[in-house]
C-alpha positions in Angstrom: -0.2 -21.6 -3.9 -3.4 -20.5 -2.5 -4.7 -17.8 -4.9 -5.3 -14.2 -3.4 -8.8 -13.6 -2.8 -11.0 -11.9 -5.1 -12.1 -9.2 -2.2 -8.0 -8.2 -2.3 -6.8 -8.3 -5.6 -8.1 -4.2 -6.0 -6.6 -3.2 -3.4 -3.2 -4.8 -3.9 -3.9 -3.6 -6.9 -4.2 0.3 -5.5 -1.5 -0.2 -3.2 1.1 -1.3 -5.6 0.1 1.7 -7.8 0.7 4.5 -5.3 3.9 2.7 -3.7 4.6 2.7 -7.3 4.4 6.5 -7.6 5.9 7.5 -4.8 9.1 5.5 -5.2 9.2 7.6 -8.7 8.8 10.6 -6.8 11.9 10.2 -4.6 13.3 9.5 -7.4 12.2 12.9 -9.3 13.3 14.5 -5.9 16.9 13.2 -6.3 17.4 13.7 -9.7 16.6 17.3 -9.1 18.6 17.7 -5.6 21.1 16.4 -7.8 21.4 19.2 -10.4 20.8 21.3 -7.8 17.0 22.2 -9.0 14.4 23.5 -6.2 12.5 20.5 -4.6 10.0 22.0 -3.0 7.0 21.4 -5.7 8.2 17.8 -6.1 8.3 16.9 -2.1 4.8 19.1 -2.1 3.2 16.6 -4.2 4.8 13.1 -2.2 3.8 14.6 0.9 0.0 14.3 -1.2 0.8 10.9 -2.7 1.9 9.7 0.6 -1.2 11.2 2.1 -3.6 9.5 -0.5 -1.1 6.2 0.0 -2.8 5.8 3.7 -5.9 5.4 3.0 -5.5 2.2 0.0 -2.9 0.9 2.8 -5.4 0.6 5.9 -8.3 -0.7 3.3 -6.2 -3.9 2.5 -4.5 -4.0 5.7 -8.7 -4.3 7.4 -10.0 -7.2 4.1 -6.6 -9.4 5.0 -7.8 -9.1 8.9 -11.1 -9.9 8.1 -10.0 -13.2 6.3 -8.2 -14.2 8.6 -10.0 -17.2 10.9 -10.2 -15.9 14.7 -8.4 -17.8 16.5 -12.1 -19.9 18.6 -12.9 -21.0 14.6 -9.5 -21.7 14.0 -9.8 -24.4 16.7 -12.8 -25.7 16.0 -11.9 -26.9 12.8 -8.9 -28.5 14.0 -10.7 -30.8 16.3 -12.9 -31.4 13.9 
């Protein structure tokens, strides 16, 4: 299995951590609803978490796209 490039490790970790927080917030909201408790604050926090997740996801996606060889480069490598 190819090893992840160093510049992808940090963004991947940030996305994983933010995704974990979002999942926990979803669970909290479900638990609050099950106990018929107010969820407005938890839903607002979730909205903020989702918004903050977008930046590391976009950054990771950008790095992955930069790492992919362009089609023309791939063809040149294959023809050599």
